[in-house]
FIPA-945447 format. One record per residue (C-alpha): residue in one letter; y, z, x. Coordinates in steps of 0.2 Angstrom, whole numbers, padded with zeros to 4 digits, always signed. Example, Ala and Ser with C-alpha at 12.3 -4.5 7.8 and 13.67 -1.06 7.14 Angstrom:
a-0022+0039+0062 s-0005+0036+0068 
This chain:
x-0248-0046-0270 x-0267-0044-0268 x-0273-0026-0273 x-0256-0020-0279 x-0252-0027-0297 x-0242-0012-0302 x-0231-0009-0287 x-0214-0011-0287 x-0205-0023-0274 x-0191-0018-0264 x-0186-0034-0256 x-0192-0052-0257 x-0188-0065-0243 x-0192-0083-0242 x-0185-0093-0227 x-0188-0103-0212 x-0189-0097-0195 x-0178-0110-0186 x-0183-0119-0170 x-0175-0113-0154 x-0173-0122-0138 x-0181-0116-0122 x-0163-0111-0115 x-0161-0100-0130 x-0168-0081-0130 x-0180-0076-0143 x-0173-0078-0160 x-0175-0064-0172 x-0170-0060-0190 x-0169-0040-0193 x-0171-0034-0211 x-0166-0016-0216 x-0174-0007-0231 x-0169+0010-0239 x-0176+0020-0253 x-0177+0038-0258 x-0193+0050-0260 x-0192+0066-0269 x-0204+0081-0265 x-0218+0083-0270 x-0222+0064-0273 x-0227+0054-0256 x-0221+0037-0256 x-0228+0024-0247 x-0223+0005-0243 x-0233-0010-0241 x-0226-0026-0232 x-0235-0042-0237 x-0232-0058-0227 x-0238-0076-0228 x-0236-0093-0218 x-0243-0109-0219 x-0242-0112-0200 x-0261-0113-0192 x-0252-0115-0174 x-0261-0100-0164 x-0249-0105-0149 x-0233-0100-0158 x-0237-0086-0171 x-0225-0077-0180 x-0221-0059-0174 x-0218-0045-0187 x-0212-0028-0181 x-0209-0014-0193 x-0198+0002-0185 x-0200+0018-0195 x-0195+0036-0192 x-0212+0042-0184 x-0219+0024-0177 x-0218+0005-0174 x-0231-0007-0183 x-0233-0024-0177 x-0244-0039-0181 x-0243-0058-0180 x-0247-0073-0192 x-0259-0081-0191 x-0269-0064-0188 x-0283-0068-0177 x-0301-0058-0179 x-0314-0060-0167 x-0333-0059-0173 x-0350-0060-0166 x-0352-0073-0150 x-0333-0074-0149 x-0330-0082-0165 x-0312-0082-0172 x-0306-0080-0189 x-0289-0084-0193 x-0279-0077-0208 x-0261-0083-0215 x-0259-0069-0227 x-0257-0051-0220 x-0253-0036-0230 x-0251-0019-0222 x-0246-0001-0229 x-0233+0008-0218 x-0236+0026-0212 x-0228+0037-0226 x-0215+0051-0223 x-0219+0066-0234 x-0204+0074-0242 x-0201+0094-0239 x-0195+0105-0253 x-0182+0112-0240 x-0175+0095-0238 x-0173+0089-0256 x-0172+0070-0259 x-0172+0060-0242 x-0168+0042-0238 x-0182+0032-0229 x-0176+0018-0218 x-0187+0003-0213 x-0182-0010-0200 x-0192-0026-0201 x-0190-0038-0187 x-0196-0057-0188 x-0198-0067-0173 x-0206-0083-0165 x-0206-0093-0149 x-0209-0110-0159 x-0201-0126-0155 x-0201-0131-0173 x-0197-0124-0190 x-0209-0111-0198 x-0209-0106-0216 x-0214-0089-0220 x-0214-0076-0235 x-0211-0058-0235 x-0213-0046-0248 x-0210-0026-0247 x-0216-0015-0262 x-0217+0003-0265 x-0235+0009-0269 x-0236+0019-0286 x-0254+0024-0285 x-0254+0029-0265 x-0262+0047-0269 x-0280+0049-0274 x-0284+0062-0287 x-0299+0073-0289 x-0313+0066-0301 x-0302+0051-0305 x-0308+0033-0301 x-0297+0021-0293 x-0299+0002-0291 x-0292-0009-0280 x-0295-0025-0268 x-0295-0027-0249 x-0299-0041-0237 x-0300-0041-0216 x-0280-0045-0216 x-0276-0035-0231 x-0284-0017-0228 x-0280-0002-0239 x-0278+0016-0236 x-0274+0032-0247 x-0270+0049-0247 x-0279+0064-0253 x-0273+0083-0254 x-0286+0097-0255 x-0283+0107-0271 x-0281+0125-0268 x-0299+0130-0276 x-0308+0115-0267 x-0315+0119-0250 x-0325+0102-0248 x-0326+0086-0257 x-0337+0070-0257 x-0328+0053-0255 x-0338+0040-0265 x-0336+0022-0264 x-0345+0009-0274 x-0343-0009-0276 x-0353-0022-0287 x-0355-0035-0273 x-0365-0032-0257 x-0354-0043-0246 x-0342-0044-0237 x-0346-0030-0226 x-0334-0016-0226 x-0330+0001-0217 x-0323+0017-0224 x-0315+0029-0213 x-0307+0046-0216 x-0292+0049-0203 x-0280+0064-0201 x-0263+0061-0206 x-0257+0054-0190 x-0246+0038-0187 x-0250+0024-0184 x-0266+0023-0196 x-0280+0013-0188 x-0284+0001-0202 x-0289-0016-0193 x-0308-0021-0189 x-0305-0019-0171 x-0297-0002-0171 x-0303+0008-0186 x-0317+0016-0176 x-0303+0024-0164 x-0300+0039-0175 x-0308+0050-0189 x-0326+0048-0197 x-0332+0031-0202 x-0347+0022-0210 x-0351+0003-0214 x-0355-0001-0232 x-0361-0014-0243 x-0362-0008-0261 x-0361+0011-0258 x-0354+0024-0247 x-0351+0042-0247 x-0342+0054-0234 x-0342+0073-0236 x-0326+0081-0230 x-0322+0100-0228 x-0304+0106-0229 x-0307+0116-0213 x-0307+0101-0202 x-0290+0096-0208 x-0277+0109-0204 x-0265+0100-0215 x-0276+0101-0230 x-0275+0082-0232 x-0282+0065-0225 x-0281+0047-0227 x-0295+0036-0233 x-0295+0019-0225 x-0304+0004-0231 x-0307-0011-0219 x-0316-0027-0223 x-0325-0034-0208 x-0323-0053-0205 x-0342-0056-0203 x-0357-0047-0211 x-0368-0046-0197 x-0365-0026-0196 x-0371-0025-0212 x-0388-0035-0211 x-0379-0052-0217 x-0382-0068-0209 x-0371-0076-0196 x-0362-0092-0200 x-0369-0103-0187 x-0359-0119-0191 x-0342-0110-0185 x-0336-0111-0168 x-0321-0105-0160 x-0314-0122-0160 x-0301-0127-0174 x-0293-0114-0187 x-0302-0108-0203 x-0293-0100-0217 x-0302-0084-0224 x-0288-0077-0236 x-0299-0079-0253 x-0316-0079-0246 x-0317-0062-0238 x-0310-0052-0253 x-0319-0037-0260 x-0317-0026-0276 x-0320-0008-0273 x-0319+0009-0283 x-0316+0026-0274 x-0318+0043-0283 x-0315+0060-0274 x-0327+0074-0281 x-0328+0092-0277 x-0343+0097-0266 x-0353+0113-0267 x-0347+0130-0264 x-0352+0144-0251 x-0362+0153-0265 x-0372+0136-0268 x-0377+0138-0248 x-0382+0156-0251 x-0391+0152-0267 x-0401+0137-0258 x-0406+0149-0243 x-0412+0163-0255 x-0422+0150-0264 x-0430+0142-0250 x-0435+0159-0241 x-0440+0169-0258 x-0450+0153-0263 x-0463+0153-0247 x-0461+0171-0245 x-0469+0173-0262 x-0485+0165-0254 x-0485+0182-0242 x-0484+0192-0258 x-0500+0182-0267 x-0509+0183-0250 x-0507+0201-0250 x-0513+0205-0269 x-0528+0194-0265 x-0533+0204-0249 x-0529+0220-0259 x-0541+0214-0273 x-0554+0209-0260 x-0552+0226-0251 x-0556+0236-0268 x-0570+0225-0273 x-0578+0227-0256 x-0575+0246-0257 x-0584+0246-0275 x-0598+0236-0268 x-0601+0248-0253 x-0601+0263-0264 x-0613+0256-0276 x-0624+0250-0262 x-0624+0268-0253 x-0628+0276-0270 x-0642+0264-0273 x-0649+0267-0256 x-0648+0285-0257 x-0660+0285-0273 x-0673+0275-0264 x-0673+0259-0275 x-0669+0247-0262 x-0683+0235-0259 x-0685+0231-0242 x-0686+0213-0237 x-0682+0200-0224 x-0663+0194-0225 x-0670+0176-0225 x-0682+0179-0239 x-0667+0186-0250 x-0654+0175-0245 x-0663+0160-0249 x-0656+0150-0265 x-0670+0146-0277 x-0672+0129-0285 x-0662+0120-0269 x-0669+0105-0263 x-0660+0110-0247 x-0666+0128-0247 x-0684+0126-0240 x-0686+0135-0222 x-0696+0126-0210 x-0699+0139-0197 x-0709+0129-0186 x-0695+0116-0183 x-0681+0128-0185 x-0685+0143-0176 x-0684+0135-0159 x-0666+0131-0164 x-0661+0149-0165 x-0668+0154-0147 x-0652+0151-0138 x-0642+0161-0149 x-0654+0175-0155 x-0653+0193-0148 x-0669+0192-0141 x-0667+0176-0131 x-0649+0177-0127 x-0634+0186-0123 x-0629+0200-0136 x-0617+0194-0149 x-0607+0208-0150 x-0594+0202-0138 x-0583+0187-0138 x-0576+0189-0120 x-0576+0177-0108 x-0584+0187-0095 x-0603+0183-0090 x-0603+0168-0100 x-0612+0152-0094 x-0604+0135-0094 x-0609+0122-0108 x-0616+0111-0094 x-0629+0125-0089 x-0638+0119-0105 x-0634+0101-0107 x-0639+0097-0089 x-0658+0103-0092 x-0669+0089-0095 x-0680+0099-0109 x-0665+0103-0118 x-0658+0084-0118 x-0676+0079-0124 x-0674+0092-0138 x-0658+0087-0144 x-0664+0069-0146 x-0679+0075-0157 x-0669+0089-0166 x-0654+0078-0171 x-0664+0062-0177 x-0674+0072-0189 x-0674+0066-0208 x-0667+0082-0214 x-0655+0092-0204 x-0652+0111-0205 x-0637+0120-0199 x-0649+0130-0188 x-0652+0112-0179 x-0634+0110-0174 x-0629+0126-0169 x-0641+0131-0155 x-0630+0135-0142 x-0622+0153-0137 x-0609+0157-0150 x-0597+0163-0137 x-0599+0148-0127 x-0595+0137-0143 x-0580+0149-0147 x-0573+0148-0131 x-0574+0128-0132 x-0564+0128-0148 x-0551+0141-0141 x-0546+0126-0130 x-0538+0118-0145 x-0527+0132-0148 x-0521+0134-0130 x-0519+0115-0128 x-0509+0112-0144 x-0498+0127-0138 x-0495+0117-0122 x-0491+0102-0131 x-0480+0109-0143 x-0469+0117-0130 x-0468+0101-0118 x-0464+0091-0134 x-0452+0102-0143 x-0440+0107-0129 x-0434+0089-0126 x-0433+0084-0143 x-0422+0098-0147 x-0412+0095-0132 x-0410+0076-0138 x-0406+0080-0156 x-0392+0092-0150 x-0385+0077-0140 x-0386+0066-0155 x-0377+0078-0166 x-0364+0080-0153 x-0361+0062-0152 x-0360+0061-0171 x-0346+0075-0172 x-0336+0069-0157 x-0336+0050-0161 x-0336+0051-0179 x-0349+0036-0181 x-0360+0041-0195 x-0370+0024-0194 x-0379+0033-0180 x-0389+0044-0192 x-0398+0038-0207 x-0394+0052-0221 x-0393+0053-0239 x-0375+0054-0239 x-0374+0058-0258 x-0383+0075-0254 x-0377+0078-0237 x-0371+0097-0236 x-0364+0101-0218 x-0365+0118-0211 x-0358+0123-0194 x-0362+0109-0181 x-0375+0100-0193 x-0371+0086-0203 x-0384+0088-0216 x-0391+0107-0216 x-0401+0105-0233 x-0413+0093-0224 x-0415+0105-0210 x-0416+0120-0221 x-0431+0113-0232 x-0443+0113-0218 x-0443+0131-0217 x-0458+0131-0229 x-0469+0123-0215 x-0464+0137-0203 x-0467+0152-0215 x-0484+0144-0222 x-0490+0140-0205 x-0486+0158-0200 x-0495+0165-0214 x-0510+0153-0211 x-0512+0161-0193 x-0511+0178-0200 x-0526+0174-0214 x-0536+0167-0199 x-0532+0182-0187 x-0538+0193-0201 x-0554+0185-0203 x-0556+0184-0185 x-0554+0202-0182 x-0566+0206-0196 x-0579+0194-0189 x-0576+0202-0171 x-0580+0219-0180 x-0596+0212-0187 x-0602+0206-0172 x-0599+0221-0163 x-0608+0230-0175 x-0622+0218-0173 x-0621+0214-0191 x-0637+0204-0197 x-0628+0194-0210 x-0615+0189-0197 x-0628+0185-0183 x-0642+0176-0195 x-0632+0171-0210 x-0620+0158-0216 x-0610+0146-0206 x-0606+0151-0188 x-0587+0155-0188 x-0576+0148-0175 x-0558+0151-0176 x-0550+0141-0162 x-0547+0125-0174 x-0540+0136-0187 x-0527+0143-0176 x-0523+0125-0169 x-0520+0120-0188 x-0508+0135-0191 x-0498+0129-0175 x-0497+0111-0179 x-0491+0116-0196 x-0478+0126-0189 x-0473+0113-0176 x-0472+0100-0190 x-0459+0110-0198 x-0449+0112-0182 x-0450+0094-0176 x-0446+0089-0195 x-0431+0099-0194 x-0425+0092-0178 x-0428+0074-0183 x-0418+0077-0200 x-0405+0082-0188 x-0401+0064-0184 x-0415+0053-0192 x-0414+0036-0184 x-0424+0023-0176 x-0425+0032-0159 x-0433+0048-0165 x-0445+0044-0180 x-0460+0049-0170 x-0453+0067-0171 x-0457+0068-0189 x-0475+0061-0188 x-0482+0066-0173 x-0489+0082-0179 x-0494+0076-0195 x-0506+0063-0187 x-0513+0079-0178 x-0514+0090-0193 x-0524+0076-0202 x-0535+0074-0187 x-0538+0093-0184 x-0543+0095-0202 x-0556+0082-0202 x-0562+0090-0186 x-0563+0107-0193 x-0572+0100-0208 x-0585+0091-0197 x-0586+0106-0185 x-0591+0118-0201 x-0608+0110-0201 x-0610+0102-0183 x-0603+0116-0171 x-0613+0109-0157 x-0608+0091-0157 x-0591+0091-0161 x-0576+0083-0152 x-0569+0093-0136 x-0551+0097-0137 x-0548+0086-0122 x-0555+0070-0131 x-0547+0074-0147 x-0530+0077-0141 x-0532+0062-0130 x-0536+0051-0146 x-0520+0059-0155 x-0511+0052-0141 x-0517+0035-0142 x-0513+0036-0160 x-0496+0042-0157 x-0492+0028-0143 x-0499+0014-0157 x-0487+0021-0169 x-0471+0019-0156 x-0478+0002-0151 x-0480-0004-0169 x-0462+0001-0174 x-0455-0007-0160 x-0465-0023-0159 x-0473-0023-0176 x-0458-0031-0186 x-0465-0048-0193 x-0475-0050-0176 x-0491-0059-0182 x-0501-0056-0165 x-0497-0037-0165 x-0505-0035-0182 x-0520-0046-0177 x-0523-0036-0162 x-0521-0019-0171 x-0532-0024-0185 x-0545-0028-0173 x-0543-0011-0165 x-0543-0002-0181 x-0560-0010-0187 x-0568-0009-0171 x-0563+0010-0169 x-0570+0013-0187 x-0587+0006-0183 x-0588+0014-0166 x-0583+0031-0174 x-0596+0028-0188 x-0610+0024-0176 x-0607+0040-0167 x-0607+0050-0182 x-0622+0042-0191 x-0633+0046-0174 x-0626+0064-0173 x-0619+0060-0155 x-0636+0053-0148 x-0628+0036-0146 x-0618+0029-0132 x-0607+0014-0129 x-0612+0005-0114 x-0618-0013-0108 x-0635-0011-0116 x-0628-0009-0134 x-0628-0028-0139 x-0647-0028-0135 x-0650-0013-0145 x-0640-0019-0159 x-0648-0036-0161 x-0666-0027-0159 x-0661-0014-0174 x-0654-0027-0185 x-0670-0038-0183 x-0682-0024-0185 x-0674-0014-0198 x-0665-0026-0208 x-0676-0041-0208 x-0694-0034-0204 x-0695-0020-0215 x-0679-0016-0223 x-0681-0002-0237 x-0667+0011-0237 x-0657+0020-0225 x-0664+0035-0216 x-0649+0045-0219 x-0643+0040-0236 x-0630+0052-0240 x-0622+0049-0222 x-0623+0031-0225 x-0614+0031-0242 x-0599+0040-0235 x-0598+0029-0220 x-0598+0014-0230 x-0585+0019-0241 x-0575+0025-0226 x-0577+0009-0217 x-0572+0000-0234 x-0556+0010-0235 x-0551+0007-0217 x-0555-0011-0217 x-0544-0012-0233 x-0529-0004-0224 x-0532-0017-0208 x-0532-0032-0221 x-0517-0024-0230 x-0507-0023-0214 x-0512-0040-0208 x-0507-0048-0224 x-0492-0038-0230 x-0486-0031-0213 x-0476-0017-0219 x-0460-0012-0210 x-0462+0006-0209 x-0477+0006-0197 x-0475+0025-0195 x-0479+0029-0213 x-0493+0015-0213 x-0502+0025-0200 x-0500+0040-0209 x-0506+0035-0224 x-0522+0029-0215 x-0525+0047-0208 x-0522+0056-0225 x-0533+0044-0235 x-0547+0047-0222 x-0543+0065-0224 x-0544+0066-0242 x-0559+0055-0244 x-0568+0066-0232 x-0564+0082-0240 x-0569+0075-0257 x-0587+0070-0249 x-0588+0087-0242 x-0586+0095-0258 x-0598+0084-0267 x-0611+0086-0255 x-0608+0105-0256 x-0611+0105-0274 x-0626+0093-0272 x-0634+0105-0260 x-0633+0119-0274 x-0619+0129-0264 x-0608+0137-0277 x-0589+0136-0277 x-0580+0153-0279 x-0565+0155-0289 x-0552+0156-0274 x-0559+0139-0265 x-0559+0132-0283 x-0541+0137-0286 x-0535+0130-0270 x-0545+0113-0273 x-0535+0112-0289 x-0519+0116-0281 x-0521+0106-0267 x-0523+0091-0279 x-0509+0095-0290 x-0497+0098-0276 x-0502+0083-0266 x-0499+0072-0281 x-0482+0080-0285 x-0477+0078-0266 x-0482+0060-0264 x-0473+0056-0279 x-0457+0063-0271 x-0462+0056-0253 x-0461+0037-0261 x-0443+0040-0267 x-0436+0033-0253 x-0417+0038-0250 x-0414+0029-0233 x-0423+0018-0221 x-0420+0017-0203 x-0429-0001-0203 x-0413-0008-0210 x-0394-0007-0206 x-0385+0009-0210 x-0376+0000-0224 x-0392-0006-0232 x-0400+0011-0230 x-0384+0019-0239 x-0389+0008-0254 x-0404+0018-0257 x-0395+0035-0257 x-0395+0047-0272 x-0387+0063-0278 x-0396+0080-0277 x-0408+0085-0289 x-0413+0103-0285 x-0400+0117-0286 x-0386+0104-0283 x-0391+0105-0265 x-0408+0097-0262 x-0413+0079-0263 x-0429+0071-0267 x-0435+0071-0249 x-0432+0090-0247 x-0443+0092-0263 x-0455+0082-0253 x-0453+0094-0239 x-0457+0109-0250 x-0471+0102-0260 x-0479+0095-0242 x-0478+0112-0235 x-0487+0120-0249 x-0500+0106-0250 x-0504+0107-0233 x-0506+0125-0233 x-0518+0125-0249 x-0528+0111-0239 x-0530+0124-0226 x-0535+0136-0238 x-0549+0125-0245 x-0556+0123-0227 x-0556+0141-0224 x-0562+0147-0241 x-0576+0135-0243 x-0587+0144-0231 x-0588+0163-0237 x-0599+0158-0252 x-0613+0156-0240 x-0611+0172-0230 x-0628+0177-0237 x-0637+0161-0234 x-0648+0159-0219 x-0643+0145-0207 x-0660+0138-0208 x-0657+0134-0226 x-0640+0126-0225 x-0639+0106-0225 x-0630+0097-0213 x-0627+0083-0226 x-0610+0091-0232 x-0601+0085-0217 x-0604+0068-0211 x-0588+0059-0208 x-0581+0040-0207 x-0612+0017-0201 x-0612+0003-0193 x-0629-0003-0197 x-0640+0000-0214 x-0657+0009-0207 x-0673+0008-0217 x-0687+0021-0215 x-0691+0027-0196 x-0699+0012-0187 x-0701+0011-0168 x-0685+0001-0164 x-0676+0015-0173 x-0681+0028-0161 x-0679+0016-0147 x-0661+0013-0152 x-0657+0032-0152 x-0666+0036-0137 x-0662+0022-0126 x-0643+0025-0131 x-0644+0043-0127 x-0652+0040-0110 x-0644+0024-0104 
């Protein structure tokens, strides 16, 4: 008998079911069996029947009556597959529901009645074999091997030991197909062990080569359960191909073609103390960042007090030389440090105390709108002249009133809060519904977990994947506190009309920083929601705010040296919305769709060129119907008539490299068409961000600007932590691009504290990497606090050119001014 080589036979019968006439009643042959069960052993009986008859009109009917139930089937046994295909089996083997003896009753006799009947008008030969199973009960930490087929399912009993509260049922097979189903069911008769009814009770999941189900003792009042193994008649549910040549006509024997060898092992899971340890580790690890921030803040406070006391003592002795702040703050030996008062003084007239509103207040009262400046023809002409100079200084691109620009960047903060609320509420409601469906139906194919490291808690099936996102929330909140402290100190300096705050360093606007902190927190919240039940329908929850974080970081780097010409919050968030829509369309329609990848690659290349053009011309370029005429003129005049070198060399270098990187991504997507389109899009954003950050740092060093110890530490920490994080990110543990059974082939055990898997470590490290990346953008500017803005170059920040330009020519100015005024 397949799957039961060591079972003891109780009865064997080979006989013919004789033909009957239409006038006689149904002919049946009863068979009575009896055996003795002794506590604590649980005995199970397996009935094996075989018939050579392939007549589906007159099958042989088998009915088994027990003390607690009735089990029946027919031979040939018929299974239905996709498109109503039928699969017939002449060999059937079923395990009868066992009766467990009690210590009070002592040895008890189990009686079984087997009835065989048929309506056939001719003789039918069949074979019946009844055996007692010796290895019906599974043992903890002991592997058990067996075979099964669609018509010969198997199930076994497992009892929880007294000291075990949770176990993991691990099932492996050396072959991918046939597709199978593993189910955990309560001790209830009858046991649902056929393809068409295995989903009616308990928890189940499909399987190819590997499966794992975590079972908790509290879910089974009797502290025991059945583990059921069913082989499906088709492999379609596991990603296999359909047998197109088969039809419903004719009979097909599948007795030997769908047999699968399996190995099951029940191992103890973690204890409650492991949950406490994991939670303490998660919170304490990130709370240590708070402690480190307090230490750094205290050290800075002490140094500030020491410097202040020294300054007061020296000033009291009368040895301080009085000089203009600009003179003392100019770095010597810097090619970017020369001050052109004639060209730059006009750039400060809108923000100086003599010509504008006082800087001591950042409130919204009596603040002119931005249009009051931009609609004046004189200012528009001045912008065309200033922004197309050969050498740009920060004062040239920070001409607007600080309060107006600060108000503009605060819109980023308020808009992202609004987006977060409207985005998060339906997401939370949806994942709660998903988790409820999983808990009620028991269908574990709905969610793509790493089942070898899935630790449930409460209603959550995988608590560890949710807990590991706490770092994003804690570090995002810490970043908000750091930005708030800097904002308060900056406000106090403005109120005190500090000269260095008004005229020195890079203008400080904190709206984008606040938006970055909120985005980091929301990434943790939405990633946790996604991992409640990761699947094809909610993938965008985990990536949407990652796109926004990368975009906001690039905008902040650009805004640092270009505060007047950075993108508005509305256009930025609208661009993020377009990116998210593209990600959704790519996941839904991008699978091996050549036309989608062609269109997307064209959009990617055109968008890169358009953005490069806007950046190269500092916003003095417009895309309209006259663009083609201007492009042809510039190409002919600047590239063929008198081509020497680009006017903005540093900007050109970055834009060429950036375009090459983005074009490479476009070509890669068009050729290979990656299945995980969301991660492909995220890779584009991350590569552009890292490229821009590297260019910013290089140009900062070229401009003879110093790197203080803290930003240098943050840069090194960012590089190291990102490298480690990306290593764990590429350790794929599941994939909703495949079937649930295929995804489970990638599952791996826990690697950290016996509680967290590789993806959890990615969550921890990515949160720290993003936090250090944010600190880099915050800490790069304080080194310039005593440098006048008229000496700070704008070359440090020029992101993703369309055309290589030579030295200034008439067509160059025509191209810029015509594009600005048309």
